[in-house]
Every structure is written in C-alpha cells, then in structure tokens.
N, C-alpha and C positions, 0 to 999 in steps of 0.2 A: 180301462183306465183303474176301476174299483181293484180287478185282479192283480195288475200291476202293484198297488198299492199294498197288496195284503203279502204278495210275493217278497214286497221290499222290506215291511216291518216282520214279517213272520214268514221267514225264506225257510224251504222244505230241505229238511237234513236227511240224508242216508240213517237208516235206522241199524245200518254194520257197522259206520264208520265215524259216523256225524260229520261227513264232507256235504256240502252243497247240492241238491241234485239238479240236474239240467232239465230243460223242459220237456223232452222226451222220457224221462226217468220216474217212476213212482217207488216208495217204499225201500229199494235198495239201488244203490246206484250202479251202474257198468261194470266198473273194478270188483265192487264185492260180489256181483253174483257170478263173474267168471272165477272169482278166486273160493267160491265157497266150497269144503272139502265133503265132496259126497262120496258115500261109501260104497255105491252100487251093491249093496246086501241084495237087493231084489234079485239080483243075478246069479248068486251064489247060495248053494242048499246049505252048505255048512259055514256059513258066516259067523261072524263074532256075536251074535245076538243068539242064535239057535245055539251054539256051543254053552252061552252060559247056562240054559236051562237042560242040558243034557241031563236025564236022571233026575230030574227033579217034578216038571210039568211035561205032557205031552203037547208040543206045539204042533200046527198042522205047518205054518210059515209064520218067520220072524226077519223082522228088516228096519233098521233105522235111516231116514234119509241122509242126516249130515253127521260128520264127526264133530265131538265138543270139544274144544281145547279152550284153557285157561288164557285168559287177555284176546279170544282171539273173535273174529266176527259173527260165530253162530251164536257165542255167550252173551255178545252184544245184544243178537236179535233174540234170544231169548230173555232175557232179562228185560227188553223193551217192550215183550209180548205179555210176559207175566207180572211185571212191577208195574209199569208204565202206560198200561191200558192201548197199547198199538195193536189192537187184536187184527190189523190188515195183515200183519206178517203171516200170522195163521192161516187166512185167508190165500194169500199171493202163495205160500209154501205149499199147501195143500193142492192148489192147481195144477202148481209144477210137479210134486210128487205123484199126482194122480196119473200123470203120463207116463211115468215108470211104471205104474203098478199095473197099468191097462196091458203091459205087455207079457204078464205070468198068466198063467191059465188059473190059478187058484183064485184069484179076483174074483171068478165067476161062481165062485163057490161060497163067497162069504156072505150071509144071512141078515146080518145087522152090524153097523158100527157101533161100539161101544167106548164110551170116554171114561180115564181113569176120574171118578166124580171128588169132588171136595165136598167137606161136610158143610153144612147149611149154615152154621157159624162162619166156616173161613169164607164161604161162598158171598154171605153179607159183608163180610169185612174186605174183599178184594173185589167185590161186584161181577166178579164174572169166573169163568172157569178158561183157563189159559189155553186150552184144548179146544174150547168150541167153535173157533172157526175153522182152524185145521181139518178138525172131523167133517164139519159141514161141507167145506169146499171139496173134501174127497167124496162123500155123500153124494152131492150134486155131481161132480164130475164123473162117478163110477155108477151113478144111479143104484145107490145099498142102503138102504134105510138106516135113518140115526136114531139110535135109541139112548134116551138120558135116565130112563127110572126104573130100568132093570138090576144094575149094580148100583148099590150104597153104600156110602161110608157112614157106618154106625157110631162112629166116634170120634172127638174132636181131638185133635194133637197137633203138636207144635212139629214145627219144621225138622225135617229129619236129615237135612243135608250135611250137617257135621256128625252124623251117627255112623259109627262102625258097621259094616256088614250084617254081623251076628245083632247086635242093637235093633237095627233096622226091619230086618226079617221078624224078630221077636214081636214087635210092635206092629208092624204091617199084617200079619197072620190076623190079628184080633179087629182090625179095622172093616172088613169088608164083607157085605155079603148081598144076597141077590131075592128078589121078591118078584116069583116067576108063575106062570099059569099054564096049562096044557099046552096051550100055542107055542110057549115056547120051546118044548121040546124038540130034539134032533135038528139044532139049529148050528150053524156055522160062525162063531162071533170074533170079530175083528178089533181086539182092545187096542186103545189108543192112548201114547201119554206123551208130554213133551221132551223128557231127557232120559233114556236110561243109565242108571249109573251101576250099583250093585245087583239091580233087578229085583229087590225084595219088596216094593209095591207091587211091580206088574204080576209077580209070581203070586201073590197073594189074592189078587183080584181074577188071576187065570184060574186058580184054585175054587174062587167062590163062583165063577161061572160053570166051571167044570161039574158043580154040582148038580146043575140043571141035566137029567135026563138024557144021554143020547147026544149031548153038545160035545162040539168041538171048539178049540181056541187059537188066535194066530194072533201076533202083536205086530204094530208100526209104531215106531216113535219118531217123533222131529229130530232127533239128535242122539247120539250114543257118544258116552265118554268114553275116550282112549287116553291111557296111560303112557 
C-alpha cells in the first residue's frame, strides 16, 4: 500500500525522455534503452576518439560508449547525472559498458581506473564527481582498482563548455598534475570522463599521467560529441 502511494504521488520517470517508467523498468525506459546511440568504438581500432589524439598523446586505447547529440537522449542523461545528482545513471551505464569492454584484450592490461578530477571547490559546490559511479561500476565489473588520489586538479576554473578548442587547451594544460610514488611506475592507467568534446581536458590529464615513469594511458568516456 505504501509503495503504491509513493508511486502515485512521486512517479518514477525515465531520465532519458521523462516518460513514466513501467514497473519492470529502472532509470531508463525500454524505448530509450533501445534508442541509445552506441558508438561501438571499442570494436574499432581507428575510431573517432583515437584519431582525435593522433600525434598529440600516445594512447594505447580510446573509446566512448555513446554519441552525444544536442536535445537527444544522451544529453538528457548526462544533464541528469551531472547537475541533478542522478548518479544511478553512471552506475547503470558503467555496468552496461563493462560488458562491452570485457570483450577486448586491452582491458586485462589496465592497472587502475582514474577519473578526471574536480577541483575541491567545485566538488564542494556540486557534492559529487559526475563520473564517480560510472568509474565504480567499471571497477567492480572489470575488477580493476579505482584511484581518486593520483590525478589532481590544482586550480579552480569556470566551465569550459562555451570556450573554443584553443582556449580550452590553454586553460586545461595548467589545471592537472599527479602525485605519485615508485609504486605507480610502469602502470597502464584508464582515464575516464563523462563527455569528450574537443579533447582538451583529457589531453591535459593524459599528459599529467604520462609524467609517471614508464606509464601508459588509455581513455574511456560515457559520450562523444558528434558534430
């Protein structure tokens, strides 16, 4: 009776399209689930994410799970994850994407999962890092350690969403650093972010991680902005 009343006054809505969820649906409705624009990057050696960094940083592997289009399902999901504290989205997508990543041999080579960090001031403002639950799900499903202390954002900055590529790159290069010990040498780090747009932030993070002796870097994002 109580559950019925809760559902009556606080109905569960799909976080992709805002429609009413059925009793057997969670977080995302079946229609949105079947309409998600999967990239299949993990199956393509020369995909859009790897070519973005050619000649810039030496990546071992790079992939995004979904395509990001304005006013699309993925934009709604990312918005709800990033600004509305619906962290269950990250958990669900992380579990799904782990099943895809299990199929590639590179996964067995990853030493640690590293999230793109927020500055402590931004973390206090938002209350959470939007990639945390996605990373945790990947970590749990793939049995790869999750490290939140290695990569640091050392300067607070306003959102870079509306900045052009060169401005974003100039700002990002000064934002990140690593604090490592000898135990971090020779590791293969899987760097994770929510959306890849210009790639400036991920480039800066990867360059910071590559300061660690004999390190390797791969990249995974929830979404890739397709023009």
